[in-house]
C-alpha positions in Angstrom: 107.8 106.8 115.1 106.5 104.3 113.0 103.0 103.5 111.2 100.6 100.4 112.0 98.0 99.4 109.6 95.1 98.1 111.3 93.5 94.5 109.9 90.4 96.8 108.9 92.3 99.6 107.0 94.4 96.7 105.2 90.9 95.2 104.4 89.6 98.4 103.2 92.5 99.4 100.8 92.6 95.6 99.4 88.6 96.2 99.0 89.2 99.6 97.4 91.6 98.2 95.2 89.7 95.3 94.1 87.0 97.3 93.2 88.8 100.0 91.1 91.1 96.8 89.5 87.9 95.9 87.8 87.9 98.7 85.3 91.6 99.9 85.4 94.5 97.7 87.4 96.8 101.3 86.9 94.5 103.5 88.3 94.2 101.1 91.2 97.5 100.8 91.7 98.4 104.4 91.5 95.5 105.3 94.1 97.2 102.5 96.4 100.8 104.0 95.9 99.5 107.3 96.7 97.7 106.0 99.9 100.7 104.4 100.9 102.8 107.7 100.2 100.6 110.0 102.2 100.5 107.9 105.1 104.5 107.8 104.8 104.4 111.6 105.1 102.6 111.2 108.5 106.3 110.2 109.9 107.4 114.0 109.2 104.4 115.4 110.2 102.1 113.1 112.4 99.5 116.0 112.7 99.0 117.5 109.7 95.7 116.1 109.1 92.5 117.5 110.0 90.8 115.9 113.0 87.7 113.9 112.1 84.6 115.6 112.8 82.8 112.8 114.2 85.1 111.7 116.8 86.0 115.5 118.2 89.5 113.8 119.1 92.5 115.8 118.8 94.5 112.5 118.2 92.0 110.9 115.6 93.0 112.7 112.4 92.4 112.2 108.9 93.7 112.9 105.3 92.6 112.6 102.0 93.8 110.9 98.8 91.0 111.5 95.6 87.5 110.7 97.1 89.1 108.2 100.2 89.4 109.2 103.8 92.6 108.1 105.2 91.8 107.9 109.2 94.4 107.6 111.6 95.6 108.0 115.5 98.3 109.6 116.5 100.0 108.1 120.0 103.2 108.8 121.4 105.4 106.6 119.5 103.4 105.4 116.4 100.5 106.3 113.8 97.8 103.6 113.4 96.0 103.5 110.4 92.5 102.7 111.6 90.7 103.0 108.1 90.2 103.8 104.7 86.4 105.2 103.6 85.1 106.6 100.9 83.8 110.5 101.6 80.6 109.9 100.9 80.5 107.1 103.5 79.3 107.2 106.9 81.9 106.8 109.3 80.9 104.0 111.9 82.2 104.6 115.4 83.5 100.7 115.4 86.1 102.0 112.7 87.7 104.7 114.8 87.8 102.5 118.3 
């Protein structure tokens, strides 16, 4: 099994890093590293996250890191990181399609 990051997820992670780094580069780096670590842990247990309530689909799941939702899809041979959102933000359908 492998992890594939969608362009949207990469863009969101870069945006989050840039936003936090304006005030604290160390915090931004730590958060980014923690997100990568959480995603890598999915290789051992891809269904460890909860089902995303907005999708109600068993293969669309999420993990939390701080105040961020790491939203991913479990496929037969890979995990696709779809997006990363602040838990206060609404999740548009386009982010999980």
